TITI-398480 format. One record per residue (C-alpha): residue in one letter; x, y, z; residue number from 1. Coordinates in steps of 0.001 Angstrom, whole numbers, padded with zeros to 6 digits. Each point is the difference from the previous one (the first is absolute). Layout:
N
<gumar res="A" c1="X" c2="Y" c3="Z" n="NUM"/>
...
% end
This chain:
122
<gumar res="M" c1="051614" c2="064654" c3="138734" n="1"/>
<gumar res="S" c1="-000907" c2="000442" c3="003670" n="2"/>
<gumar res="E" c1="-002335" c2="002783" c3="001034" n="3"/>
<gumar res="I" c1="001803" c2="003115" c3="001236" n="4"/>
<gumar res="L" c1="-001693" c2="001482" c3="003066" n="5"/>
<gumar res="P" c1="000437" c2="003625" c3="001063" n="6"/>
<gumar res="D" c1="000823" c2="001012" c3="003556" n="7"/>
<gumar res="C" c1="-003243" c2="001966" c3="000043" n="8"/>
<gumar res="E" c1="-002906" c2="000496" c3="-002399" n="9"/>
<gumar res="L" c1="-002558" c2="002703" c3="000748" n="10"/>
<gumar res="K" c1="-003418" c2="000856" c3="-001422" n="11"/>
<gumar res="L" c1="-001735" c2="003340" c3="000492" n="12"/>
<gumar res="Y" c1="-003526" c2="000205" c3="001467" n="13"/>
<gumar res="R" c1="-002304" c2="003008" c3="000299" n="14"/>
<gumar res="V" c1="-002315" c2="000304" c3="002998" n="15"/>
<gumar res="T" c1="-003042" c2="002252" c3="-000152" n="16"/>
<gumar res="G" c1="-002748" c2="000868" c3="002430" n="17"/>
<gumar res="P" c1="-001771" c2="003015" c3="001467" n="18"/>
<gumar res="G" c1="002667" c2="002703" c3="000083" n="19"/>
<gumar res="L" c1="002742" c2="-002498" c3="-000908" n="20"/>
<gumar res="D" c1="002017" c2="-000562" c3="-003145" n="21"/>
<gumar res="A" c1="003411" c2="-001564" c3="000677" n="22"/>
<gumar res="T" c1="002282" c2="-002780" c3="-001191" n="23"/>
<gumar res="F" c1="002175" c2="-002756" c3="001436" n="24"/>
<gumar res="Q" c1="002334" c2="-002610" c3="-001422" n="25"/>
<gumar res="C" c1="-000279" c2="-003682" c3="000826" n="26"/>
<gumar res="D" c1="002416" c2="-002884" c3="-000524" n="27"/>
<gumar res="G" c1="-002803" c2="-002577" c3="000128" n="28"/>
<gumar res="R" c1="000573" c2="-000677" c3="003696" n="29"/>
<gumar res="R" c1="000359" c2="003373" c3="001735" n="30"/>
<gumar res="I" c1="-000782" c2="003671" c3="-000580" n="31"/>
<gumar res="W" c1="002927" c2="002358" c3="-000715" n="32"/>
<gumar res="H" c1="000434" c2="003623" c3="-001069" n="33"/>
<gumar res="E" c1="-003455" c2="001209" c3="001006" n="34"/>
<gumar res="Q" c1="-001036" c2="003643" c3="-000227" n="35"/>
<gumar res="D" c1="-000608" c2="001882" c3="003250" n="36"/>
<gumar res="P" c1="-003763" c2="-000602" c3="000411" n="37"/>
<gumar res="L" c1="000674" c2="-003748" c3="-000190" n="38"/>
<gumar res="H" c1="002799" c2="-000125" c3="002600" n="39"/>
<gumar res="E" c1="-001937" c2="-002559" c3="002066" n="40"/>
<gumar res="L" c1="000419" c2="-002505" c3="-002858" n="41"/>
<gumar res="H" c1="003818" c2="000087" c3="000128" n="42"/>
<gumar res="A" c1="001547" c2="-003482" c3="000233" n="43"/>
<gumar res="K" c1="-003410" c2="-001601" c3="000465" n="44"/>
<gumar res="T" c1="-000676" c2="-003275" c3="-001775" n="45"/>
<gumar res="V" c1="-002318" c2="000091" c3="-002986" n="46"/>
<gumar res="E" c1="-002777" c2="-001592" c3="002066" n="47"/>
<gumar res="E" c1="000423" c2="002517" c3="002843" n="48"/>
<gumar res="A" c1="-000045" c2="002902" c3="-002471" n="49"/>
<gumar res="R" c1="-003057" c2="-001434" c3="-001770" n="50"/>
<gumar res="R" c1="-001897" c2="-000127" c3="003318" n="51"/>
<gumar res="I" c1="000952" c2="003603" c3="000851" n="52"/>
<gumar res="I" c1="-001014" c2="001239" c3="-003444" n="53"/>
<gumar res="E" c1="-003348" c2="-001834" c3="000128" n="54"/>
<gumar res="T" c1="-000716" c2="001133" c3="003581" n="55"/>
<gumar res="K" c1="000508" c2="003643" c3="-000966" n="56"/>
<gumar res="G" c1="-002176" c2="-000349" c3="-003105" n="57"/>
<gumar res="W" c1="002890" c2="000769" c3="-002321" n="58"/>
<gumar res="R" c1="000638" c2="-001569" c3="-003393" n="59"/>
<gumar res="A" c1="003395" c2="-001168" c3="-001270" n="60"/>
<gumar res="V" c1="000792" c2="-000680" c3="-003655" n="61"/>
<gumar res="L" c1="003170" c2="-000934" c3="-001866" n="62"/>
<gumar res="V" c1="001383" c2="002961" c3="-001933" n="63"/>
<gumar res="R" c1="000661" c2="-001036" c3="-003568" n="64"/>
<gumar res="K" c1="003023" c2="002122" c3="-000785" n="65"/>
<gumar res="G" c1="001084" c2="-001962" c3="-003012" n="66"/>
<gumar res="Y" c1="003663" c2="000677" c3="000681" n="67"/>
<gumar res="E" c1="002240" c2="-000089" c3="-002993" n="68"/>
<gumar res="V" c1="002352" c2="-002918" c3="000291" n="69"/>
<gumar res="G" c1="003315" c2="001297" c3="001235" n="70"/>
<gumar res="L" c1="002956" c2="-000248" c3="002347" n="71"/>
<gumar res="I" c1="000853" c2="002893" c3="002340" n="72"/>
<gumar res="Q" c1="003064" c2="000226" c3="002219" n="73"/>
<gumar res="H" c1="-000386" c2="001444" c3="003509" n="74"/>
<gumar res="P" c1="002766" c2="000535" c3="002598" n="75"/>
<gumar res="S" c1="-000415" c2="-003492" c3="001501" n="76"/>
<gumar res="S" c1="-002291" c2="-001838" c3="-002401" n="77"/>
<gumar res="F" c1="-001084" c2="-000631" c3="-003557" n="78"/>
<gumar res="E" c1="-003687" c2="000506" c3="-000699" n="79"/>
<gumar res="V" c1="-001694" c2="-001970" c3="-002753" n="80"/>
<gumar res="R" c1="-003281" c2="001515" c3="-001127" n="81"/>
<gumar res="H" c1="-002435" c2="-002184" c3="-001846" n="82"/>
<gumar res="G" c1="-003745" c2="000040" c3="-000453" n="83"/>
<gumar res="D" c1="-001595" c2="001107" c3="003273" n="84"/>
<gumar res="A" c1="002911" c2="-000863" c3="002285" n="85"/>
<gumar res="Q" c1="003476" c2="001010" c3="001053" n="86"/>
<gumar res="A" c1="002610" c2="-002593" c3="000961" n="87"/>
<gumar res="F" c1="003110" c2="000898" c3="001988" n="88"/>
<gumar res="F" c1="003399" c2="-001707" c3="000083" n="89"/>
<gumar res="Y" c1="002045" c2="001329" c3="002915" n="90"/>
<gumar res="F" c1="003786" c2="000138" c3="000194" n="91"/>
<gumar res="D" c1="002757" c2="001195" c3="002289" n="92"/>
<gumar res="E" c1="003540" c2="000764" c3="-001104" n="93"/>
<gumar res="N" c1="001369" c2="-000355" c3="003530" n="94"/>
<gumar res="A" c1="001056" c2="-003635" c3="000541" n="95"/>
<gumar res="T" c1="-000345" c2="000192" c3="003786" n="96"/>
<gumar res="R" c1="-003574" c2="001284" c3="-000173" n="97"/>
<gumar res="R" c1="-000790" c2="-002596" c3="-002705" n="98"/>
<gumar res="A" c1="001109" c2="-002775" c3="002344" n="99"/>
<gumar res="I" c1="-002499" c2="001248" c3="002586" n="100"/>
<gumar res="S" c1="-002908" c2="001032" c3="-002241" n="101"/>
<gumar res="G" c1="000207" c2="-002845" c3="-002490" n="102"/>
<gumar res="R" c1="-000151" c2="002446" c3="-002901" n="103"/>
<gumar res="V" c1="002034" c2="-000602" c3="-003118" n="104"/>
<gumar res="D" c1="002540" c2="002233" c3="-001731" n="105"/>
<gumar res="K" c1="-001055" c2="002518" c3="-002654" n="106"/>
<gumar res="A" c1="001035" c2="-002131" c3="-002995" n="107"/>
<gumar res="T" c1="-001973" c2="-003017" c3="001266" n="108"/>
<gumar res="A" c1="-003097" c2="002121" c3="000709" n="109"/>
<gumar res="F" c1="000246" c2="001549" c3="-003461" n="110"/>
<gumar res="G" c1="000277" c2="-003433" c3="-001615" n="111"/>
<gumar res="R" c1="-003047" c2="-001229" c3="001922" n="112"/>
<gumar res="A" c1="-001992" c2="003109" c3="-000935" n="113"/>
<gumar res="Q" c1="000902" c2="-000444" c3="-003679" n="114"/>
<gumar res="G" c1="-000924" c2="-003680" c3="000142" n="115"/>
<gumar res="Y" c1="-003307" c2="000794" c3="001680" n="116"/>
<gumar res="L" c1="-000738" c2="002682" c3="-002599" n="117"/>
<gumar res="T" c1="000480" c2="-002490" c3="-002836" n="118"/>
<gumar res="E" c1="-002204" c2="-002620" c3="001741" n="119"/>
<gumar res="V" c1="-002851" c2="002342" c3="000924" n="120"/>
<gumar res="K" c1="-003075" c2="000081" c3="-002177" n="121"/>
<gumar res="P" c1="-001858" c2="003297" c3="000686" n="122"/>
% end
């Protein structure tokens, strides 16, 4: 069986420092979904974010949520939760937008999410 890859897999990190306690999510390459005090980290590469965090004397650690394994449907994606990560499989029901965005239809995204869920070992 070939490995099923999600469109996006995010891990949650907590950053602490003097007067700071905030979180951001990272896909392994870039920073996404950061809380307000960390806005300067948005879309930075991991290396760029690491330098900023070190320069400011902050500390970043992976948050061990221990998600229950599960599949959640959102308006335009399926979220697979497993271990400490979330994986997303995006879809679009509009064929014209799909042709532009490269996203798949809902049934295909659901099948991929189910396949990923069975392959994942939390």
